[in-house]
Backbone as JSON Lines, residues from 0, in Angstrom:
{"i":0,"aa":"M","n":[-2.96,-8.79,10.32],"ca":[-3.4,-7.87,9.26],"c":[-3.53,-8.64,7.94]}
{"i":1,"aa":"P","n":[-4.72,-8.66,7.32],"ca":[-4.89,-9.4,6.07],"c":[-4.15,-8.74,4.91]}
{"i":2,"aa":"F","n":[-3.76,-9.56,3.92],"ca":[-3.08,-9.05,2.74],"c":[-4.13,-8.63,1.71]}
{"i":3,"aa":"I","n":[-3.88,-7.52,1.01],"ca":[-4.79,-7.06,-0.02],"c":[-4.33,-7.59,-1.38]}
{"i":4,"aa":"P","n":[-5.23,-8.19,-2.17],"ca":[-4.85,-8.66,-3.51],"c":[-4.61,-7.46,-4.44]}
{"i":5,"aa":"L","n":[-3.49,-7.46,-5.14],"ca":[-3.16,-6.39,-6.08],"c":[-2.6,-6.99,-7.37]}
{"i":6,"aa":"M","n":[-2.8,-6.28,-8.48],"ca":[-2.15,-6.64,-9.73],"c":[-1.06,-5.59,-9.95]}
{"i":7,"aa":"I","n":[0.2,-5.99,-9.92],"ca":[1.32,-5.06,-9.98],"c":[2.24,-5.39,-11.15]}
{"i":8,"aa":"D","n":[2.66,-4.37,-11.88],"ca":[3.61,-4.54,-12.97],"c":[5.03,-4.6,-12.4]}
{"i":9,"aa":"I","n":[5.66,-5.77,-12.47],"ca":[7.03,-5.92,-11.96],"c":[8.01,-6.15,-13.1]}
{"i":10,"aa":"S","n":[7.58,-5.88,-14.33],"ca":[8.41,-6.19,-15.5],"c":[9.75,-5.48,-15.47]}
{"i":11,"aa":"Q","n":[9.81,-4.28,-14.88],"ca":[11.05,-3.51,-14.84],"c":[11.65,-3.44,-13.44]}
{"i":12,"aa":"K","n":[11.17,-4.29,-12.55],"ca":[11.66,-4.29,-11.18],"c":[12.76,-5.34,-10.99]}
{"i":13,"aa":"Q","n":[13.66,-5.08,-10.03],"ca":[14.69,-6.06,-9.73],"c":[14.18,-7.02,-8.66]}
{"i":14,"aa":"I","n":[14.22,-8.31,-8.98],"ca":[13.76,-9.35,-8.07],"c":[14.98,-10.15,-7.6]}
{"i":15,"aa":"V","n":[15.12,-10.3,-6.3],"ca":[16.22,-11.1,-5.75],"c":[15.64,-12.28,-4.97]}
{"i":16,"aa":"V","n":[16.02,-13.48,-5.39],"ca":[15.58,-14.71,-4.72],"c":[16.78,-15.28,-3.98]}
{"i":17,"aa":"V","n":[16.68,-15.4,-2.67],"ca":[17.78,-15.96,-1.88],"c":[17.44,-17.41,-1.55]}
{"i":18,"aa":"G","n":[18.19,-18.32,-2.13],"ca":[17.92,-19.75,-1.97],"c":[17.94,-20.43,-3.32]}
{"i":19,"aa":"G","n":[18.3,-21.73,-3.32],"ca":[18.43,-22.42,-4.6],"c":[17.73,-23.76,-4.67]}
{"i":20,"aa":"G","n":[16.77,-23.98,-3.77],"ca":[16.08,-25.27,-3.72],"c":[14.69,-25.26,-4.32]}
{"i":21,"aa":"K","n":[13.85,-26.18,-3.83],"ca":[12.51,-26.38,-4.39],"c":[11.61,-25.15,-4.23]}
{"i":22,"aa":"V","n":[11.69,-24.48,-3.08],"ca":[10.85,-23.29,-2.86],"c":[11.27,-22.18,-3.82]}
{"i":23,"aa":"A","n":[12.56,-21.98,-3.97],"ca":[13.06,-20.99,-4.92],"c":[12.6,-21.33,-6.34]}
{"i":24,"aa":"E","n":[12.61,-22.62,-6.67],"ca":[12.13,-23.07,-7.99],"c":[10.71,-22.6,-8.24]}
{"i":25,"aa":"R","n":[9.83,-22.83,-7.27],"ca":[8.42,-22.46,-7.45],"c":[8.28,-20.96,-7.66]}
{"i":26,"aa":"R","n":[9.0,-20.18,-6.87],"ca":[8.89,-18.72,-7.0],"c":[9.43,-18.25,-8.35]}
{"i":27,"aa":"V","n":[10.6,-18.73,-8.73],"ca":[11.2,-18.29,-9.99],"c":[10.36,-18.75,-11.18]}
{"i":28,"aa":"S","n":[9.79,-19.96,-11.1],"ca":[8.93,-20.47,-12.17],"c":[7.74,-19.55,-12.41]}
{"i":29,"aa":"T","n":[7.24,-18.94,-11.34],"ca":[6.15,-17.96,-11.48],"c":[6.68,-16.63,-11.99]}
{"i":30,"aa":"L","n":[7.75,-16.16,-11.41],"ca":[8.26,-14.82,-11.69],"c":[8.74,-14.63,-13.13]}
{"i":31,"aa":"V","n":[9.26,-15.69,-13.76],"ca":[9.79,-15.53,-15.13],"c":[8.71,-15.12,-16.12]}
{"i":32,"aa":"H","n":[7.44,-15.31,-15.76],"ca":[6.35,-14.89,-16.65],"c":[6.03,-13.4,-16.51]}
{"i":33,"aa":"Y","n":[6.6,-12.76,-15.48],"ca":[6.23,-11.38,-15.19],"c":[7.41,-10.42,-15.1]}
{"i":34,"aa":"A","n":[8.61,-10.93,-14.89],"ca":[9.77,-10.06,-14.66],"c":[10.96,-10.51,-15.51]}
{"i":35,"aa":"T","n":[11.86,-9.57,-15.81],"ca":[13.02,-9.87,-16.63],"c":[14.34,-9.68,-15.89]}
{"i":36,"aa":"D","n":[14.29,-9.11,-14.69],"ca":[15.52,-8.83,-13.93],"c":[15.49,-9.63,-12.63]}
{"i":37,"aa":"I","n":[15.72,-10.94,-12.76],"ca":[15.63,-11.85,-11.61],"c":[17.02,-12.35,-11.25]}
{"i":38,"aa":"H","n":[17.37,-12.25,-9.98],"ca":[18.69,-12.68,-9.49],"c":[18.52,-13.73,-8.4]}
{"i":39,"aa":"I","n":[19.27,-14.82,-8.51],"ca":[19.27,-15.86,-7.49],"c":[20.59,-15.77,-6.72]}
{"i":40,"aa":"I","n":[20.5,-15.72,-5.4],"ca":[21.68,-15.71,-4.53],"c":[21.72,-17.04,-3.8]}
{"i":41,"aa":"S","n":[22.69,-17.88,-4.17],"ca":[22.81,-19.18,-3.51],"c":[24.1,-19.85,-3.97]}
{"i":42,"aa":"P","n":[24.85,-20.49,-3.06],"ca":[26.08,-21.19,-3.46],"c":[25.82,-22.28,-4.49]}
{"i":43,"aa":"T","n":[24.66,-22.96,-4.37],"ca":[24.28,-24.01,-5.32],"c":[22.8,-23.82,-5.69]}
{"i":44,"aa":"I","n":[22.42,-24.34,-6.84],"ca":[21.02,-24.28,-7.25],"c":[20.59,-25.62,-7.85]}
{"i":45,"aa":"S","n":[19.29,-25.85,-7.88],"ca":[18.75,-27.09,-8.43],"c":[18.91,-27.13,-9.94]}
{"i":46,"aa":"E","n":[18.73,-28.29,-10.51],"ca":[18.83,-28.45,-11.97],"c":[17.77,-27.61,-12.69]}
{"i":47,"aa":"H","n":[16.59,-27.57,-12.11],"ca":[15.51,-26.8,-12.75],"c":[15.84,-25.31,-12.75]}
{"i":48,"aa":"L","n":[16.37,-24.81,-11.66],"ca":[16.79,-23.4,-11.61],"c":[17.93,-23.15,-12.6]}
{"i":49,"aa":"R","n":[18.84,-24.1,-12.7],"ca":[19.95,-23.95,-13.66],"c":[19.41,-23.85,-15.09]}
{"i":50,"aa":"H","n":[18.37,-24.62,-15.36],"ca":[17.73,-24.57,-16.68],"c":[17.14,-23.18,-16.94]}
{"i":51,"aa":"M","n":[16.5,-22.59,-15.91],"ca":[15.92,-21.26,-16.07],"c":[17.0,-20.19,-16.22]}
{"i":52,"aa":"V","n":[18.13,-20.41,-15.58],"ca":[19.27,-19.5,-15.76],"c":[19.72,-19.54,-17.21]}
{"i":53,"aa":"D","n":[19.77,-20.75,-17.78],"ca":[20.23,-20.92,-19.16],"c":[19.2,-20.46,-20.19]}
{"i":54,"aa":"Q","n":[17.92,-20.72,-19.9],"ca":[16.89,-20.49,-20.91],"c":[16.09,-19.2,-20.72]}
{"i":55,"aa":"N","n":[15.98,-18.7,-19.52],"ca":[15.1,-17.56,-19.26],"c":[15.82,-16.28,-18.86]}
{"i":56,"aa":"G","n":[17.14,-16.29,-18.93],"ca":[17.89,-15.07,-18.62],"c":[17.92,-14.73,-17.15]}
{"i":57,"aa":"V","n":[17.67,-15.71,-16.29],"ca":[17.76,-15.48,-14.84],"c":[19.24,-15.42,-14.46]}
{"i":58,"aa":"H","n":[19.59,-14.5,-13.56],"ca":[20.98,-14.33,-13.15],"c":[21.25,-15.12,-11.86]}
{"i":59,"aa":"W","n":[22.32,-15.93,-11.88],"ca":[22.68,-16.71,-10.7],"c":[24.0,-16.19,-10.15]}
{"i":60,"aa":"H","n":[23.99,-15.84,-8.87],"ca":[25.21,-15.41,-8.17],"c":[25.57,-16.52,-7.19]}
{"i":61,"aa":"A","n":[26.6,-17.31,-7.54],"ca":[26.97,-18.49,-6.76],"c":[27.73,-18.08,-5.51]}
{"i":62,"aa":"K","n":[27.0,-17.67,-4.5],"ca":[27.62,-17.15,-3.29],"c":[26.63,-17.2,-2.12]}
{"i":63,"aa":"S","n":[27.14,-17.02,-0.93],"ca":[26.28,-16.9,0.24],"c":[25.73,-15.48,0.31]}
{"i":64,"aa":"F","n":[24.62,-15.35,1.02],"ca":[23.95,-14.04,1.1],"c":[24.79,-13.01,1.86]}
{"i":65,"aa":"E","n":[24.77,-11.78,1.31],"ca":[25.33,-10.61,1.98],"c":[24.32,-9.48,1.84]}
{"i":66,"aa":"A","n":[24.29,-8.58,2.8],"ca":[23.3,-7.5,2.79],"c":[23.33,-6.69,1.51]}
{"i":67,"aa":"K","n":[24.5,-6.52,0.92],"ca":[24.62,-5.73,-0.31],"c":[23.86,-6.35,-1.48]}
{"i":68,"aa":"D","n":[23.56,-7.67,-1.4],"ca":[22.89,-8.36,-2.51],"c":[21.47,-7.84,-2.74]}
{"i":69,"aa":"I","n":[20.86,-7.25,-1.72],"ca":[19.47,-6.81,-1.86],"c":[19.32,-5.29,-1.79]}
{"i":70,"aa":"K","n":[20.43,-4.6,-1.87],"ca":[20.41,-3.13,-1.73],"c":[19.54,-2.47,-2.78]}
{"i":71,"aa":"Q","n":[19.56,-3.0,-4.02],"ca":[18.79,-2.4,-5.12],"c":[17.5,-3.18,-5.44]}
{"i":72,"aa":"A","n":[17.21,-4.19,-4.65],"ca":[16.05,-5.04,-4.94],"c":[14.73,-4.32,-4.69]}
{"i":73,"aa":"D","n":[13.76,-4.6,-5.57],"ca":[12.4,-4.1,-5.37],"c":[11.53,-5.14,-4.69]}
{"i":74,"aa":"L","n":[11.83,-6.41,-4.98],"ca":[11.11,-7.53,-4.36],"c":[12.13,-8.59,-3.98]}
{"i":75,"aa":"I","n":[12.06,-9.02,-2.72],"ca":[13.0,-10.02,-2.19],"c":[12.22,-11.28,-1.83]}
{"i":76,"aa":"I","n":[12.7,-12.42,-2.31],"ca":[12.09,-13.7,-1.97],"c":[13.06,-14.45,-1.06]}
{"i":77,"aa":"V","n":[12.63,-14.73,0.16],"ca":[13.48,-15.43,1.12],"c":[13.11,-16.91,1.08]}
{"i":78,"aa":"A","n":[14.0,-17.72,0.49],"ca":[13.68,-19.13,0.25],"c":[14.82,-20.05,0.68]}
{"i":79,"aa":"T","n":[15.43,-19.76,1.81],"ca":[16.49,-20.64,2.31],"c":[15.92,-21.53,3.41]}
{"i":80,"aa":"N","n":[16.67,-22.57,3.77],"ca":[16.22,-23.45,4.87],"c":[16.95,-23.13,6.17]}
{"i":81,"aa":"S","n":[17.56,-21.94,6.23],"ca":[18.28,-21.51,7.44],"c":[17.54,-20.35,8.09]}
{"i":82,"aa":"S","n":[17.01,-20.57,9.28],"ca":[16.28,-19.5,9.96],"c":[17.2,-18.33,10.28]}
{"i":83,"aa":"E","n":[18.47,-18.62,10.52],"ca":[19.44,-17.56,10.82],"c":[19.64,-16.66,9.6]}
{"i":84,"aa":"V","n":[19.81,-17.27,8.42],"ca":[19.98,-16.48,7.18],"c":[18.7,-15.73,6.87]}
{"i":85,"aa":"N","n":[17.58,-16.39,7.06],"ca":[16.29,-15.73,6.78],"c":[16.13,-14.46,7.62]}
{"i":86,"aa":"Q","n":[16.49,-14.54,8.9],"ca":[16.39,-13.37,9.77],"c":[17.39,-12.28,9.36]}
{"i":87,"aa":"Q","n":[18.56,-12.71,8.88],"ca":[19.55,-11.75,8.41],"c":[19.04,-10.98,7.19]}
{"i":88,"aa":"I","n":[18.37,-11.71,6.3],"ca":[17.8,-11.06,5.1],"c":[16.72,-10.07,5.51]}
{"i":89,"aa":"L","n":[15.83,-10.5,6.41],"ca":[14.75,-9.64,6.86],"c":[15.3,-8.37,7.51]}
{"i":90,"aa":"A","n":[16.34,-8.52,8.3],"ca":[16.93,-7.37,8.99],"c":[17.65,-6.43,8.02]}
{"i":91,"aa":"S","n":[18.08,-6.97,6.87],"ca":[18.84,-6.18,5.89],"c":[17.94,-5.55,4.82]}
{"i":92,"aa":"K","n":[16.66,-5.82,4.86],"ca":[15.74,-5.36,3.81],"c":[15.73,-3.83,3.7]}
{"i":93,"aa":"P","n":[15.98,-3.31,2.47],"ca":[15.87,-1.86,2.29],"c":[14.43,-1.39,2.51]}
{"i":94,"aa":"Q","n":[14.25,-0.19,2.93],"ca":[12.91,0.31,3.26],"c":[11.98,0.3,2.05]}
{"i":95,"aa":"H","n":[12.54,0.52,0.85],"ca":[11.7,0.62,-0.34],"c":[11.23,-0.74,-0.86]}
{"i":96,"aa":"A","n":[11.86,-1.82,-0.42],"ca":[11.61,-3.13,-1.01],"c":[10.46,-3.87,-0.32]}
{"i":97,"aa":"F","n":[9.81,-4.75,-1.1],"ca":[8.83,-5.69,-0.56],"c":[9.54,-7.03,-0.35]}
{"i":98,"aa":"I","n":[9.02,-7.81,0.6],"ca":[9.68,-9.08,0.9],"c":[8.65,-10.2,1.08]}
{"i":99,"aa":"N","n":[8.99,-11.35,0.53],"ca":[8.18,-12.55,0.68],"c":[8.96,-13.55,1.51]}
{"i":100,"aa":"M","n":[8.48,-13.82,2.71],"ca":[9.12,-14.79,3.6],"c":[8.42,-16.13,3.4]}
{"i":101,"aa":"T","n":[9.02,-17.01,2.62],"ca":[8.34,-18.25,2.25],"c":[8.08,-19.17,3.44]}
{"i":102,"aa":"S","n":[8.93,-19.1,4.47],"ca":[8.77,-20.0,5.62],"c":[7.84,-19.43,6.69]}
{"i":103,"aa":"D","n":[7.58,-18.13,6.62],"ca":[6.74,-17.48,7.64],"c":[6.11,-16.23,7.01]}
{"i":104,"aa":"A","n":[5.02,-16.43,6.29],"ca":[4.42,-15.38,5.46],"c":[4.13,-14.1,6.24]}
{"i":105,"aa":"E","n":[3.7,-14.24,7.49],"ca":[3.29,-13.07,8.27],"c":[4.44,-12.13,8.59]}
{"i":106,"aa":"K","n":[5.68,-12.61,8.48],"ca":[6.82,-11.74,8.73],"c":[7.16,-10.88,7.51]}
{"i":107,"aa":"G","n":[6.6,-11.25,6.36],"ca":[6.83,-10.48,5.14],"c":[5.65,-9.58,4.83]}
{"i":108,"aa":"D","n":[5.71,-8.91,3.68],"ca":[4.58,-8.08,3.28],"c":[4.03,-8.44,1.91]}
{"i":109,"aa":"V","n":[4.46,-9.6,1.38],"ca":[3.96,-10.11,0.1],"c":[3.74,-11.62,0.23]}
{"i":110,"aa":"V","n":[2.6,-12.1,-0.23],"ca":[2.38,-13.55,-0.33],"c":[2.1,-13.89,-1.78]}
{"i":111,"aa":"F","n":[2.44,-15.11,-2.18],"ca":[2.2,-15.56,-3.54],"c":[0.94,-16.44,-3.57]}
{"i":112,"aa":"P","n":[-0.08,-16.03,-4.31],"ca":[-1.26,-16.89,-4.42],"c":[-1.03,-17.97,-5.46]}
{"i":113,"aa":"S","n":[-1.91,-18.94,-5.52],"ca":[-1.94,-19.86,-6.65],"c":[-2.59,-19.12,-7.81]}
{"i":114,"aa":"I","n":[-2.06,-19.3,-9.01],"ca":[-2.5,-18.5,-10.15],"c":[-2.95,-19.38,-11.3]}
{"i":115,"aa":"L","n":[-4.07,-19.01,-11.9],"ca":[-4.54,-19.63,-13.14],"c":[-4.64,-18.54,-14.19]}
{"i":116,"aa":"R","n":[-3.93,-18.71,-15.3],"ca":[-3.96,-17.71,-16.38],"c":[-4.61,-18.31,-17.62]}
{"i":117,"aa":"R","n":[-5.53,-17.54,-18.18],"ca":[-6.15,-17.88,-19.46],"c":[-6.04,-16.64,-20.34]}
{"i":118,"aa":"G","n":[-4.89,-16.43,-20.94],"ca":[-4.68,-15.22,-21.72],"c":[-4.74,-14.0,-20.84]}
{"i":119,"aa":"K","n":[-5.67,-13.09,-21.16],"ca":[-5.82,-11.85,-20.37],"c":[-6.55,-12.08,-19.04]}
{"i":120,"aa":"L","n":[-7.11,-13.26,-18.88],"ca":[-7.82,-13.58,-17.64],"c":[-6.85,-14.17,-16.62]}
{"i":121,"aa":"T","n":[-6.8,-13.57,-15.44],"ca":[-5.96,-14.08,-14.35],"c":[-6.82,-14.31,-13.12]}
{"i":122,"aa":"L","n":[-6.77,-15.51,-12.59],"ca":[-7.49,-15.84,-11.36],"c":[-6.46,-16.25,-10.32]}
{"i":123,"aa":"S","n":[-6.58,-15.73,-9.1],"ca":[-5.64,-16.1,-8.04],"c":[-6.41,-16.52,-6.79]}
{"i":124,"aa":"I","n":[-5.82,-17.48,-6.09],"ca":[-6.45,-18.03,-4.89],"c":[-5.44,-18.07,-3.75]}
{"i":125,"aa":"S","n":[-5.88,-17.65,-2.57],"ca":[-5.01,-17.73,-1.4],"c":[-5.86,-17.93,-0.14]}
{"i":126,"aa":"T","n":[-5.36,-18.73,0.77],"ca":[-5.99,-18.86,2.09],"c":[-5.08,-18.24,3.15]}
{"i":127,"aa":"N","n":[-4.12,-17.4,2.7],"ca":[-3.14,-16.79,3.61],"c":[-2.41,-17.84,4.45]}
{"i":128,"aa":"G","n":[-2.17,-18.99,3.81],"ca":[-1.42,-20.05,4.48],"c":[-2.25,-20.95,5.38]}
{"i":129,"aa":"A","n":[-3.55,-20.67,5.51],"ca":[-4.39,-21.47,6.41],"c":[-4.55,-22.9,5.93]}
{"i":130,"aa":"S","n":[-4.71,-23.09,4.6],"ca":[-4.9,-24.44,4.09],"c":[-4.44,-24.52,2.63]}
{"i":131,"aa":"P","n":[-3.17,-24.85,2.41],"ca":[-2.68,-25.03,1.04],"c":[-3.48,-26.07,0.26]}
{"i":132,"aa":"K","n":[-4.0,-27.09,0.96],"ca":[-4.78,-28.12,0.28],"c":[-6.1,-27.55,-0.26]}
{"i":133,"aa":"L","n":[-6.73,-26.66,0.5],"ca":[-7.95,-26.02,0.02],"c":[-7.63,-25.14,-1.19]}
{"i":134,"aa":"T","n":[-6.52,-24.42,-1.13],"ca":[-6.09,-23.59,-2.26],"c":[-5.94,-24.45,-3.51]}
{"i":135,"aa":"A","n":[-5.27,-25.6,-3.37],"ca":[-5.06,-26.5,-4.51],"c":[-6.39,-27.05,-5.02]}
{"i":136,"aa":"Q","n":[-7.32,-27.33,-4.12],"ca":[-8.63,-27.86,-4.51],"c":[-9.42,-26.82,-5.32]}
{"i":137,"aa":"I","n":[-9.41,-25.58,-4.84],"ca":[-10.12,-24.51,-5.54],"c":[-9.49,-24.24,-6.9]}
{"i":138,"aa":"L","n":[-8.15,-24.28,-6.95],"ca":[-7.46,-24.07,-8.22],"c":[-7.85,-25.15,-9.22]}
{"i":139,"aa":"S","n":[-7.94,-26.38,-8.77],"ca":[-8.36,-27.49,-9.64],"c":[-9.77,-27.27,-10.17]}
{"i":140,"aa":"E","n":[-10.67,-26.78,-9.3],"ca":[-12.04,-26.49,-9.71],"c":[-12.07,-25.35,-10.74]}
{"i":141,"aa":"F","n":[-11.23,-24.34,-10.52],"ca":[-11.16,-23.22,-11.46],"c":[-10.67,-23.69,-12.83]}
{"i":142,"aa":"K","n":[-9.7,-24.62,-12.85],"ca":[-9.18,-25.11,-14.12],"c":[-10.26,-25.79,-14.94]}
{"i":143,"aa":"E","n":[-11.16,-26.48,-14.26],"ca":[-12.28,-27.12,-14.96],"c":[-13.32,-26.1,-15.4]}
{"i":144,"aa":"R","n":[-13.61,-25.16,-14.51],"ca":[-14.65,-24.15,-14.8],"c":[-14.21,-23.19,-15.9]}
{"i":145,"aa":"F","n":[-12.96,-22.76,-15.85],"ca":[-12.43,-21.8,-16.83],"c":[-11.39,-22.5,-17.7]}
{"i":146,"aa":"D","n":[-11.88,-23.25,-18.68],"ca":[-10.98,-24.03,-19.52],"c":[-10.24,-23.14,-20.52]}
{"i":147,"aa":"S","n":[-9.44,-23.75,-21.38],"ca":[-8.58,-22.99,-22.3],"c":[-9.37,-22.13,-23.28]}
{"i":148,"aa":"S","n":[-10.65,-22.43,-23.5],"ca":[-11.46,-21.63,-24.43],"c":[-11.64,-20.19,-23.93]}
{"i":149,"aa":"Y","n":[-11.44,-19.99,-22.62],"ca":[-11.61,-18.63,-22.08],"c":[-10.55,-17.67,-22.6]}
{"i":150,"aa":"E","n":[-9.41,-18.19,-23.03],"ca":[-8.37,-17.31,-23.57],"c":[-8.9,-16.56,-24.8]}
{"i":151,"aa":"D","n":[-9.5,-17.3,-25.74],"ca":[-10.06,-16.67,-26.94],"c":[-11.29,-15.82,-26.6]}
{"i":152,"aa":"Y","n":[-12.07,-16.29,-25.64],"ca":[-13.29,-15.56,-25.27],"c":[-12.96,-14.19,-24.67]}
{"i":153,"aa":"V","n":[-11.97,-14.14,-23.78],"ca":[-11.59,-12.87,-23.18],"c":[-10.98,-11.94,-24.23]}
{"i":154,"aa":"D","n":[-10.24,-12.51,-25.19],"ca":[-9.72,-11.7,-26.31],"c":[-10.87,-11.09,-27.09]}
{"i":155,"aa":"F","n":[-11.93,-11.88,-27.3],"ca":[-13.12,-11.37,-28.0],"c":[-13.75,-10.23,-27.21]}
{"i":156,"aa":"L","n":[-13.89,-10.39,-25.89],"ca":[-14.5,-9.35,-25.07],"c":[-13.68,-8.05,-25.13]}
{"i":157,"aa":"Y","n":[-12.37,-8.21,-25.15],"ca":[-11.49,-7.04,-25.26],"c":[-11.7,-6.34,-26.61]}
{"i":158,"aa":"E","n":[-11.69,-7.12,-27.69],"ca":[-11.88,-6.56,-29.03],"c":[-13.26,-5.91,-29.15]}
{"i":159,"aa":"C","n":[-14.24,-6.56,-28.58],"ca":[-15.61,-6.04,-28.59],"c":[-15.67,-4.67,-27.91]}
{"i":160,"aa":"R","n":[-15.04,-4.58,-26.76],"ca":[-15.03,-3.31,-26.0],"c":[-14.35,-2.2,-26.78]}
{"i":161,"aa":"Q","n":[-13.23,-2.54,-27.46],"ca":[-12.53,-1.52,-28.25],"c":[-13.38,-1.04,-29.42]}
{"i":162,"aa":"Q","n":[-14.07,-1.98,-30.06],"ca":[-14.93,-1.64,-31.2],"c":[-16.09,-0.76,-30.75]}
{"i":163,"aa":"I","n":[-16.69,-1.1,-29.6],"ca":[-17.83,-0.34,-29.07],"c":[-17.42,1.1,-28.78]}
{"i":164,"aa":"K","n":[-16.22,1.3,-28.24],"ca":[-15.73,2.65,-27.94],"c":[-15.69,3.54,-29.18]}
{"i":165,"aa":"Q","n":[-15.48,2.92,-30.34],"ca":[-15.31,3.69,-31.57],"c":[-16.62,3.97,-32.3]}
{"i":166,"aa":"T","n":[-17.71,3.43,-31.78],"ca":[-19.02,3.67,-32.42],"c":[-19.64,4.96,-31.88]}
{"i":167,"aa":"Q","n":[-20.72,5.38,-32.55],"ca":[-21.46,6.56,-32.11],"c":[-22.7,6.17,-31.3]}
{"i":168,"aa":"L","n":[-22.72,4.96,-30.81],"ca":[-23.85,4.48,-30.02],"c":[-24.0,5.28,-28.73]}
{"i":169,"aa":"S","n":[-25.21,5.32,-28.23],"ca":[-25.44,5.98,-26.94],"c":[-24.85,5.12,-25.82]}
{"i":170,"aa":"M","n":[-24.72,5.7,-24.65],"ca":[-24.14,4.97,-23.52],"c":[-24.96,3.73,-23.19]}
{"i":171,"aa":"S","n":[-26.27,3.85,-23.23],"ca":[-27.13,2.7,-22.91],"c":[-27.01,1.61,-23.97]}
{"i":172,"aa":"Q","n":[-26.87,2.02,-25.23],"ca":[-26.7,1.04,-26.31],"c":[-25.36,0.3,-26.17]}
{"i":173,"aa":"K","n":[-24.34,1.04,-25.8],"ca":[-23.03,0.42,-25.57],"c":[-23.11,-0.6,-24.44]}
{"i":174,"aa":"E","n":[-23.82,-0.23,-23.38],"ca":[-23.98,-1.14,-22.25],"c":[-24.72,-2.41,-22.68]}
{"i":175,"aa":"D","n":[-25.73,-2.25,-23.55],"ca":[-26.49,-3.4,-24.04],"c":[-25.58,-4.37,-24.81]}
{"i":176,"aa":"F","n":[-24.71,-3.82,-25.64],"ca":[-23.8,-4.67,-26.4],"c":[-22.82,-5.4,-25.48]}
{"i":177,"aa":"L","n":[-22.32,-4.68,-24.49],"ca":[-21.38,-5.31,-23.55],"c":[-22.04,-6.44,-22.76]}
{"i":178,"aa":"K","n":[-23.29,-6.23,-22.36],"ca":[-24.02,-7.27,-21.64],"c":[-24.3,-8.46,-22.55]}
{"i":179,"aa":"M","n":[-24.64,-8.18,-23.82],"ca":[-24.93,-9.23,-24.78],"c":[-23.71,-10.13,-24.99]}
{"i":180,"aa":"A","n":[-22.54,-9.49,-25.06],"ca":[-21.3,-10.25,-25.29],"c":[-21.01,-11.23,-24.16]}
{"i":181,"aa":"L","n":[-21.58,-10.99,-22.98],"ca":[-21.35,-11.86,-21.83],"c":[-22.33,-13.04,-21.75]}
{"i":182,"aa":"T","n":[-23.28,-13.08,-22.66],"ca":[-24.25,-14.17,-22.64],"c":[-23.67,-15.42,-23.31]}
{"i":183,"aa":"Q","n":[-24.25,-16.57,-22.99],"ca":[-23.74,-17.87,-23.43],"c":[-23.54,-18.0,-24.94]}
{"i":184,"aa":"P","n":[-24.47,-17.51,-25.78],"ca":[-24.27,-17.69,-27.22],"c":[-22.95,-17.14,-27.74]}
{"i":185,"aa":"Y","n":[-22.45,-16.1,-27.08],"ca":[-21.22,-15.46,-27.57],"c":[-19.95,-16.15,-27.08]}
{"i":186,"aa":"R","n":[-20.1,-17.33,-26.49],"ca":[-18.96,-18.19,-26.25],"c":[-18.56,-18.9,-27.54]}
{"i":187,"aa":"E","n":[-19.49,-18.89,-28.51],"ca":[-19.24,-19.54,-29.8],"c":[-18.52,-18.59,-30.76]}
{"i":188,"aa":"K","n":[-17.53,-19.13,-31.48],"ca":[-16.69,-18.32,-32.35],"c":[-17.48,-17.6,-33.43]}
{"i":189,"aa":"N","n":[-18.44,-18.3,-34.04],"ca":[-19.21,-17.68,-35.13],"c":[-20.03,-16.49,-34.65]}
{"i":190,"aa":"K","n":[-20.56,-16.59,-33.42],"ca":[-21.32,-15.47,-32.86],"c":[-20.4,-14.29,-32.53]}
{"i":191,"aa":"Q","n":[-19.2,-14.6,-32.1],"ca":[-18.23,-13.55,-31.82],"c":[-17.89,-12.78,-33.09]}
{"i":192,"aa":"L","n":[-17.61,-13.51,-34.16],"ca":[-17.27,-12.87,-35.44],"c":[-18.44,-12.04,-35.95]}
{"i":193,"aa":"E","n":[-19.63,-12.55,-35.73],"ca":[-20.85,-11.85,-36.15],"c":[-20.97,-10.5,-35.44]}
{"i":194,"aa":"M","n":[-20.72,-10.5,-34.12],"ca":[-20.83,-9.25,-33.37],"c":[-19.74,-8.26,-33.77]}
{"i":195,"aa":"I","n":[-18.51,-8.72,-33.93],"ca":[-17.42,-7.82,-34.32],"c":[-17.72,-7.18,-35.67]}
{"i":196,"aa":"K","n":[-18.21,-7.98,-36.6],"ca":[-18.55,-7.46,-37.93],"c":[-19.67,-6.42,-37.83]}
{"i":197,"aa":"R","n":[-20.63,-6.69,-36.98],"ca":[-21.76,-5.78,-36.79],"c":[-21.27,-4.45,-36.19]}
{"i":198,"aa":"L","n":[-20.38,-4.52,-35.22],"ca":[-19.86,-3.31,-34.59],"c":[-18.99,-2.5,-35.56]}
{"i":199,"aa":"E","n":[-18.22,-3.19,-36.38],"ca":[-17.38,-2.5,-37.36],"c":[-18.22,-1.69,-38.34]}
{"i":200,"aa":"S","n":[-19.41,-2.21,-38.64],"ca":[-20.29,-1.52,-39.58],"c":[-20.94,-0.29,-38.96]}
{"i":201,"aa":"M","n":[-20.83,-0.12,-37.65],"ca":[-21.46,0.99,-36.95],"c":[-20.52,2.18,-36.76]}
{"i":202,"aa":"K","n":[-19.29,2.07,-37.19],"ca":[-18.33,3.17,-36.99],"c":[-18.64,4.33,-37.92]}
C-alpha cells in the first residue's frame, strides 16, 4: 500500500523517539523544526542528541523502553538496533498513535521524506525506500533549482495574494495579477515592490 504525502501540524503533539544513535539523530534533527514535545527513550544518547536536549528542549529519559513510555504518544519513532525491542514497541503502539519504523518502513504507517525548505516553500522527496541514493540526487537537484532566493519570492507571492484579496478587482482581474506574479520578471525585488505598491493603491 503506497503512502500518501500529507502536511500535518505536529506542533502540539507528543513525539516519542526510541533509540539514541545516528538514526534517532536524523529524526530528531528534523522534528525539532516542527514539534516542541519530543521525548527520547534510551539508556544512552549520542553527543549530537545531547546537544539538542540542552539547546532545543528535547526531553531525554535515560532508560530502556517500556510500553508505558508511548501510552500518550501521537507519533512514535522506532530507531533502535534491536529487532526484539523494535517488535515490542510495534506491539505496544496505542491505537491512536502513528509509528515510523526506521528499519522496516512498511511495518509502520509513517515515512520521513527528504525535505527542502525555503521559507514557506516546502519540497519533499521519497522513493518509499526503493533508492535512497536517487532521493539524495533529486534533493541535490532541487537545492540548485530552488535556491535561497525562493524564500523571499514565496513571501512576495503570499503578500501579493493577501493584497489582491483586499481589492475590489473582478475575479478575472485577480487571476491576471496572480498569474503575472508568477512570471520571471517578478523574481526581481524591484518588480515585486512595484506590484505591491500598485495593489495597495487599488484598495
